All heavy atoms as an XYZ file, in Angstrom:
725
protein
N     117.921    122.401     89.295
C     118.198    121.733     90.492
C     117.999    120.237     90.183
O     117.075    119.845     89.563
C     117.130    122.114     91.599
C     117.348    121.490     92.866
S     116.444    122.560     94.143
C     115.347    121.278     94.744
N     118.984    119.394     90.590
C     118.916    117.939     90.320
C     117.865    117.316     90.973
O     117.459    117.754     92.175
C     120.319    117.385     90.632
C     120.972    118.481     91.425
C     120.276    119.807     91.302
N     117.297    116.113     90.472
C     116.214    115.392     91.127
C     116.840    114.641     92.311
O     118.063    114.600     92.578
N     115.944    113.827     92.967
C     116.374    113.101     94.155
C     117.307    111.905     93.636
O     117.121    111.404     92.588
C     115.093    112.572     94.727
C     114.090    112.641     93.651
C     114.498    113.757     92.684
N     118.336    111.720     94.484
C     119.308    110.662     94.124
C     118.753    109.298     94.628
O     117.888    109.186     95.591
C     120.633    110.926     94.702
O     120.573    110.910     96.165
N     119.279    108.189     94.050
C     118.887    106.815     94.492
C     119.271    106.736     96.057
O     120.327    107.191     96.437
C     119.540    105.806     93.668
N     118.576    105.929     96.765
C     118.946    105.698     98.203
C     120.265    105.037     98.191
O     120.430    104.103     97.431
C     117.786    104.743     98.729
C     116.681    104.890     97.666
C     117.218    105.252     96.328
N     121.015    105.450     99.198
C     122.347    104.796     99.433
C     122.033    103.775    100.495
O     121.971    104.051    101.746
C     123.319    105.831     99.990
C     124.652    105.322    100.213
O     125.045    104.300     99.662
N     125.399    105.907    101.167
N     122.122    102.532    100.065
C     121.791    101.332    101.003
C     123.141    100.736    101.579
O     124.072    100.675    100.835
C     120.966    100.300    100.328
C     119.614    100.735     99.935
C     118.784     99.422     99.281
C     118.840    101.390    100.983
N     123.117    100.462    102.870
C     124.285     99.840    103.509
C     123.728     98.588    104.182
O     122.633     98.699    104.944
C     124.875    100.771    104.482
C     125.953    100.204    105.249
C     126.667    101.363    106.072
N     125.812    102.275    106.793
C     125.393    101.980    108.050
N     125.799    100.897    108.736
N     124.641    102.908    108.785
N     124.428     97.488    104.098
C     124.030     96.222    104.743
C     124.933     95.968    105.900
O     126.104     96.063    105.784
C     124.054     95.134    103.779
C     123.069     95.235    102.586
C     123.307     94.043    101.638
C     121.670     95.397    102.962
N     124.350     95.454    106.985
C     125.217     94.842    108.097
C     124.713     93.498    108.440
O     123.541     93.265    108.657
C     125.066     95.822    109.324
C     125.782     97.095    109.124
C     125.849     97.871    110.514
O     125.659     97.281    111.552
O     126.102     99.051    110.391
N     125.664     92.502    108.419
C     125.229     91.147    108.850
C     124.859     91.063    110.228
O     125.393     91.797    111.099
C     126.456     90.271    108.553
C     127.571     91.229    108.436
C     127.012     92.572    108.146
N     123.784     90.202    110.505
C     123.310     90.092    111.943
C     122.721     88.700    112.029
O     122.224     88.108    110.994
C     122.256     91.185    112.230
C     121.068     91.030    111.374
C     121.927     91.191    113.687
N     122.687     88.205    113.201
C     121.916     86.895    113.449
C     120.605     87.308    113.940
O     120.379     88.118    114.843
C     122.580     86.115    114.457
O     121.987     84.857    114.662
N     119.605     86.693    113.346
C     118.198     86.944    113.721
C     117.517     85.783    114.311
O     117.511     84.650    113.822
C     117.316     87.300    112.440
C     115.809     87.716    112.842
C     117.863     88.577    111.752
N     117.046     85.838    115.647
C     116.462     84.846    116.334
C     115.011     84.733    115.882
O     114.290     85.579    116.311
C     116.650     85.000    117.867
C     116.131     83.793    118.723
C     117.062     82.591    118.463
C     116.288     84.144    120.171
N     114.744     83.694    115.145
C     113.324     83.495    114.631
C     112.967     82.084    114.416
O     113.845     81.181    114.196
C     113.301     84.139    113.264
O     112.104     84.021    112.674
N     111.790     81.736    114.726
C     111.307     80.292    114.739
C     112.210     79.376    115.536
O     112.585     78.323    114.960
C     111.161     79.877    113.316
C     110.091     80.772    112.535
O     109.156     81.137    113.112
O     110.270     80.949    111.354
N     112.657     79.749    116.688
C     113.424     78.860    117.481
C     114.876     78.718    117.160
O     115.569     77.834    117.743
N     115.451     79.460    116.208
C     116.894     79.355    115.916
C     117.410     80.557    115.293
O     116.589     81.556    114.884
N     118.685     80.638    115.237
C     119.419     81.808    114.697
C     119.395     81.689    113.129
O     119.645     80.588    112.616
N     119.132     82.738    112.489
C     119.112     82.875    111.023
C     120.092     83.932    110.556
O     120.281     84.938    111.174
C     117.719     83.172    110.514
C     116.714     82.076    110.725
N     116.471     81.146    109.722
C     115.971     81.823    111.818
C     115.493     80.375    110.176
N     115.204     80.594    111.435
N     120.760     83.706    109.464
C     121.577     84.629    108.767
C     120.661     85.825    108.524
O     119.577     85.658    108.020
C     122.170     84.114    107.538
C     122.956     85.203    106.724
C     123.445     84.528    105.376
O     123.158     83.480    105.036
O     124.085     85.331    104.703
N     121.045     87.065    108.808
C     120.177     88.219    108.586
C     121.012     89.449    108.044
O     122.282     89.469    108.068
N     120.276     90.421    107.622
C     120.886     91.656    107.246
C     120.034     92.844    107.745
O     118.905     92.800    107.636
C     120.958     91.769    105.630
C     121.817     90.752    105.034
C     123.284     91.011    105.283
N     124.191     90.122    104.466
C     124.428     88.916    104.863
N     123.881     88.328    105.906
N     125.176     88.168    104.095
N     120.761     93.763    108.424
C     120.189     95.123    108.699
C     120.346     95.930    107.458
O     121.405     95.874    106.850
C     120.777     95.693    109.895
C     120.858     94.958    111.198
C     121.628     95.734    112.156
C     119.418     94.754    111.676
N     119.323     96.593    107.002
C     119.410     97.403    105.811
C     119.249     98.913    106.228
O     118.184     99.294    106.833
C     118.374     97.163    104.762
C     118.552     97.955    103.509
C     118.441     95.604    104.459
N     120.255     99.712    105.979
C     120.244    101.131    106.336
C     120.195    101.964    105.061
O     120.801    101.567    104.025
C     121.523    101.477    107.040
C     121.623    100.927    108.429
C     122.203     99.707    108.596
C     121.179    101.628    109.524
C     122.400     99.144    109.867
C     121.281    101.057    110.778
C     121.938     99.768    110.955
N     119.412    103.068    105.146
C     119.457    104.026    104.036
C     120.080    105.237    104.732
O     119.558    105.854    105.552
C     118.026    104.371    103.659
O     118.024    105.430    102.669
N     121.339    105.503    104.183
C     122.205    106.366    104.890
C     122.360    106.001    106.417
O     122.836    104.931    106.612
C     121.743    107.888    104.733
C     121.732    108.343    103.303
O     122.735    107.998    102.616
O     120.892    108.869    102.825
N     121.835    106.758    107.431
C     122.052    106.344    108.673
C     120.769    105.749    109.311
O     120.700    105.435    110.509
C     122.477    107.543    109.610
C     123.838    107.897    109.320
O     124.715    106.998    108.959
O     124.273    109.111    109.350
N     119.672    105.707    108.571
C     118.379    105.137    108.996
C     118.210    103.654    108.698
O     118.278    103.249    107.648
C     117.252    105.962    108.282
C     117.288    107.469    108.643
O     117.551    107.768    109.724
O     117.078    108.270    107.720
N     117.822    102.920    109.833
C     117.412    101.557    109.649
C     116.130    101.413    108.962
O     115.111    102.085    109.500
C     117.423    100.856    111.051
C     116.987     99.404    111.040
C     118.086     98.559    110.272
C     116.938     98.866    112.442
N     115.989    100.743    107.822
C     114.721    100.691    107.116
C     114.224     99.253    106.956
O     112.980     99.203    106.823
C     114.898    101.378    105.702
C     115.121    102.799    105.738
C     115.936    100.564    104.872
N     115.054     98.300    107.172
C     114.537     96.836    107.091
C     115.441     95.911    107.813
O     116.630     96.150    107.911
C     114.285     96.469    105.698
N     114.810     94.755    108.243
C     115.672     93.546    108.620
C     115.163     92.431    107.936
O     113.920     92.076    107.977
C     115.381     93.416    110.160
C     116.114     92.152    110.702
C     115.771     94.628    111.035
N     116.081     91.749    107.221
C     115.812     90.577    106.457
C     116.428     89.308    107.140
O     117.544     89.490    107.650
C     116.230     90.640    105.055
C     115.454     91.522    104.202
C     115.825     92.879    104.021
C     114.161     91.179    103.600
C     115.092     93.768    103.236
C     113.534     92.000    102.880
C     113.894     93.306    102.672
N     115.707     88.166    107.165
C     116.339     86.878    107.605
C     116.271     85.877    106.538
O     115.273     85.825    105.755
C     115.523     86.429    108.774
N     117.279     85.226    106.303
C     117.438     84.019    105.411
C     116.569     82.928    105.853
O     116.744     82.454    107.022
C     118.895     83.612    105.232
C     119.050     82.592    104.124
C     119.834     83.176    103.004
N     120.229     82.125    102.018
C     119.528     81.885    100.952
N     118.450     82.659    100.660
N     119.910     80.932    100.143
N     115.716     82.364    105.097
C     114.848     81.213    105.313
C     115.127     80.104    104.323
O     115.447     80.343    103.227
C     113.377     81.606    105.358
C     113.020     82.547    106.428
C     112.874     82.238    104.003
N     114.983     78.891    104.875
C     115.200     77.747    103.979
C     113.881     77.387    103.208
O     112.860     77.952    103.551
C     115.568     76.565    104.854
O     114.506     76.120    105.653
N     113.978     76.507    102.310
C     112.746     76.119    101.603
C     111.708     75.438    102.491
O     110.602     75.630    102.304
C     113.216     75.083    100.506
N     112.237     74.686    103.500
C     111.221     74.066    104.466
C     110.570     75.083    105.235
O     109.396     74.948    105.573
C     112.023     73.087    105.404
C     112.654     71.908    104.715
C     113.960     72.210    103.949
O     114.699     73.221    104.374
O     114.284     71.591    103.053
N     111.228     76.228    105.708
C     110.551     77.223    106.433
C     109.665     78.037    105.560
O     108.695     78.669    106.074
C     111.592     78.136    107.028
C     112.504     77.534    108.050
C     113.719     78.309    108.412
O     114.408     78.825    107.491
O     113.931     78.440    109.643
N     109.785     77.980    104.325
C     108.901     78.772    103.402
C     107.959     77.738    102.747
O     107.500     78.109    101.633
C     109.753     79.460    102.322
C     109.057     80.461    101.516
O     108.023     81.016    102.014
N     109.444     80.741    100.284
N     107.656     76.706    103.393
C     106.771     75.610    102.785
C     105.371     76.114    102.403
O     104.737     75.580    101.554
C     106.683     74.451    103.679
N     104.933     77.200    103.066
C     103.651     77.766    102.737
C     103.558     78.372    101.362
O     102.469     78.748    100.866
N     104.628     78.780    100.786
C     104.826     79.524     99.637
C     104.580     78.610     98.425
O     104.899     77.315     98.523
C     106.197     80.148     99.492
O     106.387     80.608     98.061
N     103.943     79.084     97.375
C     103.807     78.214     96.129
C     105.161     77.859     95.549
O     105.355     76.770     95.017
C     102.993     78.976     95.057
C     101.531     79.272     95.474
C     100.854     80.096     94.391
C     100.833     77.953     95.668
N     106.136     78.747     95.811
C     107.484     78.529     95.087
C     108.300     77.533     95.917
O     109.124     76.722     95.385
C     108.194     79.740     95.040
C     107.671     80.777     94.110
C     108.279     82.149     94.388
N     109.119     82.429     93.303
C     109.790     83.599     93.173
N     109.723     84.486     94.141
N     110.501     83.862     92.106
N     108.064     77.415     97.246
C     108.729     76.530     98.104
C     110.276     76.578     97.894
O     110.969     75.434     97.750
C     108.249     75.002     97.911
C     106.855     74.970     98.369
C     106.403     73.441     98.579
N     105.141     73.332     99.064
C     103.961     73.328     98.382
N     104.103     73.243     97.074
N     102.897     73.227     98.998
N     110.793     77.678     97.886
C     112.237     77.895     97.803
C     112.678     78.702     98.953
O     111.862     79.430     99.575
C     112.676     78.562     96.502
O     112.104     79.870     96.360
C     112.291     77.802     95.269
N     113.971     78.711     99.306
C     114.412     79.566    100.305
C     114.537     80.984     99.805
O     114.251     81.308     98.677
N     115.012     81.933    100.667
C     115.090     83.338    100.332
C     115.301     84.122    101.444
O     115.744     83.748    102.536
N     114.831     85.405    101.329
C     115.019     86.460    102.285
C     113.630     86.951    102.792
O     112.913     87.518    101.919
C     115.903     87.538    101.887
C     117.324     87.114    101.597
C     117.859     86.520    100.564
C     118.387     87.208    102.563
N     119.080     86.225    100.751
C     119.445     86.582    102.006
C     118.421     87.642    103.945
C     120.687     86.458    102.667
C     119.712     87.517    104.563
C     120.803     86.962    103.989
N     113.338     86.851    103.998
C     112.053     87.268    104.583
C     112.157     88.619    105.346
O     113.150     88.792    106.174
C     111.528     86.182    105.617
C     110.173     86.500    106.273
C     109.086     86.532    105.509
C     110.231     86.902    107.563
C     107.792     86.752    106.208
C     109.065     87.162    108.196
C     107.925     87.134    107.518
N     111.226     89.537    105.028
C     111.212     90.816    105.672
C     110.657     90.540    107.169
O     109.562     90.319    107.390
C     110.263     91.653    105.006
C     110.082     93.090    105.680
C     111.418     93.894    105.637
C     109.055     93.922    104.924
N     111.652     90.536    108.117
C     111.311     90.378    109.520
C     110.681     91.685    110.075
O     109.709     91.638    110.993
C     112.486     90.074    110.347
C     112.906     88.627    110.185
C     112.044     87.607    110.912
O     111.173     87.935    111.733
O     112.158     86.352    110.540
N     111.290     92.873    109.683
C     110.805     94.080    110.146
C     111.112     95.179    109.130
O     112.057     95.074    108.503
C     111.472     94.488    111.502
N     110.188     96.136    108.993
C     110.436     97.266    108.064
C     109.983     98.463    108.779
O     109.160     98.548    109.657
N     110.621     99.559    108.384
C     110.522    100.889    109.026
C     110.208    101.979    108.002
O     110.776    101.803    106.853
C     111.583    101.250    109.904
C     112.048    100.102    110.889
C     113.032     99.214    110.584
C     111.306    100.003    112.045
C     113.231     98.128    111.432
C     111.680     98.915    112.951
C     112.636     98.034    112.589
N     109.457    102.971    108.352
C     109.216    104.075    107.421
C     108.322    103.495    106.113
O     107.535    102.683    106.341
N     108.841    103.763    104.955
C     108.170    103.226    103.756
C     108.122    101.703    103.627
O     107.390    101.208    102.927
C     108.904    103.947    102.597
C     109.584    105.069    103.170
C     109.960    104.682    104.628
N     109.070    101.092    104.389
C     109.171     99.670    104.311
C     108.402     98.955    105.380
O     108.285     97.679    105.457
C     110.655     99.206    104.440
S     111.700     99.738    103.097
N     107.657     99.717    106.183
C     106.864     99.193    107.214
C     105.673     98.391    106.664
O     105.024     98.887    105.674
C     106.387    100.318    108.108
O     105.351     99.866    108.979
N     105.225     97.413    107.325
C     104.113     96.658    106.820
C     102.840     97.382    107.066
O     101.812     97.161    106.481
C     103.904     95.273    107.674
C     103.788     95.454    109.066
C     105.049     94.376    107.292
C     103.410     94.190    109.826
N     102.837     98.568    107.861
C     101.754     99.451    107.990
C     101.582    100.332    106.627
O     100.482    100.887    106.488
C     101.853    100.399    109.126
C     101.992     99.710    110.588
C     102.239    100.649    111.614
C     100.635     98.856    110.862
N     102.723    100.423    106.023
C     102.701    101.446    104.817
C     102.512    100.607    103.488
O     102.286    101.104    102.508
C     104.022    102.170    104.757
C     104.328    102.935    105.990
S     103.040    104.013    106.545
C     103.042    105.199    105.314
N     102.601     99.290    103.498
C     102.533     98.504    102.276
C     102.147     97.114    102.666
O     102.310     96.729    103.835
C     103.923     98.399    101.586
O     103.742     97.716    100.326
C     105.030     97.749    102.447
N     101.600     96.362    101.774
C     101.358     95.010    102.074
C     102.596     94.194    102.268
O     103.660     94.479    101.617
C     100.432     94.366    101.003
O     101.273     94.342     99.748
N     102.581     93.265    103.132
C     103.824     92.565    103.512
C     104.219     91.673    102.284
O     103.332     90.916    101.823
C     103.611     91.647    104.756
C     104.875     91.075    105.249
C     104.620     90.386    106.599
N     105.799     90.257    107.263
C     105.977     90.221    108.549
N     104.995     90.442    109.268
N     107.231     90.101    109.031
N     105.451     91.749    101.870
C     105.865     90.979    100.726
C     106.036     89.512    101.008
O     106.248     89.163    102.263
C     107.185     91.582    100.362
C     107.661     92.216    101.622
C     106.498     92.665    102.360
N     106.036     88.673    100.118
C     106.407     87.256    100.338
C     107.923     87.223    100.484
O     108.674     88.158    100.455
C     106.004     86.535     99.097
O     106.614     86.961     97.914
N     108.403     85.977    100.618
C     109.860     85.795    100.654
C     110.499     86.128     99.296
O     110.009     85.715     98.280
C     110.230     84.290    101.031
C     111.664     84.102    100.990
C     109.602     84.048    102.436
N     111.506     86.966     99.440
C     112.245     87.408     98.203
C     113.231     86.253     97.928
O     114.020     85.816     98.693
C     112.998     88.669     98.440
C     112.084     89.793     98.594
C     111.725     90.267     99.874
C     111.469     90.495     97.619
C     110.955     91.293    100.197
C     110.634     91.608     97.772
C     110.268     91.962     99.107
N     113.289     85.811     96.635
C     114.218     84.694     96.165
C     115.701     85.104     96.466
O     116.525     84.118     96.838
C     113.973     84.491     94.741
C     112.657     85.211     94.493
C     112.475     86.267     95.445
N     116.126     86.376     96.271
C     117.454     86.686     96.423
C     117.550     88.057     97.280
O     116.566     88.789     97.346
C     118.189     86.945     95.132
O     117.584     88.097     94.473
C     118.108     85.755     94.137
N     118.721     88.265     97.885
C     118.917     89.448     98.609
C     118.816     90.574     97.667
O     118.296     91.732     97.998
C     120.247     89.389     99.360
C     120.454     90.515    100.355
C     119.449     90.810    101.328
C     121.909     90.360    101.067
N     119.368     90.485     96.497
C     119.293     91.630     95.496
C     117.826     92.002     95.262
O     117.544     93.185     95.132
C     119.971     91.169     94.156
C     121.479     91.038     94.334
C     121.925     89.798     95.079
O     121.156     88.747     95.050
O     122.972     89.730     95.583
N     116.882     91.050     95.092
C     115.449     91.333     94.867
C     114.917     92.041     96.107
O     114.035     92.975     95.969
C     114.682     90.122     94.507
C     115.076     89.619     93.067
C     114.296     88.399     92.754
O     113.083     88.450     92.759
O     114.944     87.366     92.266
N     115.318     91.587     97.195
C     114.799     92.242     98.481
C     115.337     93.716     98.527
O     114.488     94.644     98.906
C     115.275     91.526     99.715
N     116.629     93.990     98.159
C     117.121     95.367     98.167
C     116.422     96.146     97.080
O     116.168     97.348     97.339
C     118.588     95.311     97.937
C     119.298     94.665     99.171
C     120.779     94.663     98.850
C     119.043     95.320    100.431
N     116.087     95.535     95.928
C     115.315     96.327     94.877
C     114.030     96.725     95.410
O     113.569     97.860     95.180
C     115.217     95.492     93.619
N     113.331     95.931     96.240
C     111.994     96.269     96.729
C     112.165     97.385     97.845
O     111.454     98.340     97.773
C     111.471     95.039     97.556
C     110.126     95.336     98.228
C     108.838     95.352     97.681
C     109.946     95.658     99.523
N     107.945     95.712     98.615
C     108.616     95.865     99.738
C     110.845     95.777    100.699
C     108.080     96.244    101.023
C     110.376     96.117    101.853
C     108.942     96.306    102.084
N     113.290     97.385     98.584
C     113.553     98.475     99.572
C     113.755     99.757     98.782
O     113.195    100.753     99.216
C     114.788     98.075    100.406
C     115.217     99.298    101.193
C     114.510     96.998    101.349
N     114.611     99.779     97.719
C     114.800    100.951     96.933
C     113.479    101.556     96.356
O     113.312    102.672     96.417
C     115.791    100.688     95.780
C     117.217    100.533     96.319
C     118.259    100.492     95.107
N     119.548    100.329     95.613
C     120.218     99.255     95.823
N     119.598     98.003     95.643
N     121.383     99.146     96.300
N     112.609    100.638     95.848
C     111.308    101.020     95.248
C     110.506    101.649     96.360
O     109.926    102.743     96.105
C     110.610     99.826     94.775
C     109.244    100.099     94.153
C     108.524     98.880     93.659
O     109.219     98.128     92.931
O     107.462     98.666     94.119
N     110.530    101.079     97.575
C     109.686    101.733     98.632
C     110.215    103.116     99.113
O     109.483    103.994     99.259
C     109.652    100.788     99.914
C     109.026     99.364     99.707
C     107.527     99.546     99.260
N     106.787    100.514    100.121
C     105.774    101.225     99.857
N     105.278    101.177     98.635
N     105.179    101.980    100.769
N     111.621    103.198     99.184
C     112.184    104.462     99.403
C     111.876    105.459     98.415
O     111.732    106.666     98.737
C     113.644    104.284     99.858
C     114.008    103.478    100.973
C     115.479    103.109    101.095
C     113.506    104.069    102.302
N     112.047    105.103     97.153
C     111.737    106.023     96.071
C     110.245    106.483     96.202
O     109.920    107.668     95.836
C     111.954    105.350     94.694
C     113.421    105.277     94.393
O     114.299    105.911     95.087
O     113.819    104.428     93.470
N     109.368    105.571     96.437
C     107.999    105.920     96.612
C     107.670    106.856     97.750
O     106.949    107.852     97.644
C     107.103    104.601     96.706
O     107.335    103.807     95.644
C     105.613    105.012     96.856
N     108.434    106.661     98.827
C     108.341    107.524    100.006
C     107.000    107.234    100.856
O     106.237    106.357    100.558
N     106.829    108.012    101.823
C     105.644    107.960    102.707
C     104.438    108.638    102.040
O     104.644    109.711    101.347
C     105.944    108.647    104.013
C     107.034    107.978    104.904
C     107.397    108.878    106.110
C     106.587    106.674    105.435
N     103.298    108.023    102.129
C     102.149    108.624    101.630
C     101.691    109.874    102.378
O     102.044    110.052    103.517
C     101.058    107.566    101.712
C     101.446    106.714    102.753
C     103.082    106.798    102.796
N     101.163    110.852    101.678
C     100.658    112.095    102.321
C      99.524    111.762    103.227
O      98.767    110.862    102.950
C     100.229    113.057    101.231
O     101.163    113.383    100.369
N      99.431    112.418    104.323
C      98.249    112.210    105.288
C      97.109    113.141    105.021
O      97.187    114.078    104.254
C      98.736    112.313    106.706
O      99.490    113.506    106.895
């Protein structure tokens, strides 16, 4: 029997109203399930970070990507790194209760 396959991620562009303005965003689906919402932030908006660069901020996460299931990540420098984090969380799955 084959092992589990890598999550099939699908992105949909969306505008995310955050910090008083609209931001470029992405809804991230694993098959038909919404697992994360990322918003693009500028270097100025990420000024609290040591890196002080723009990137993709996790606005909301669901299931294994929920902030209740993992520590909230910092801003991801690229969308590809954000998606790699989502894949890692989905591969890890929900912890046993």
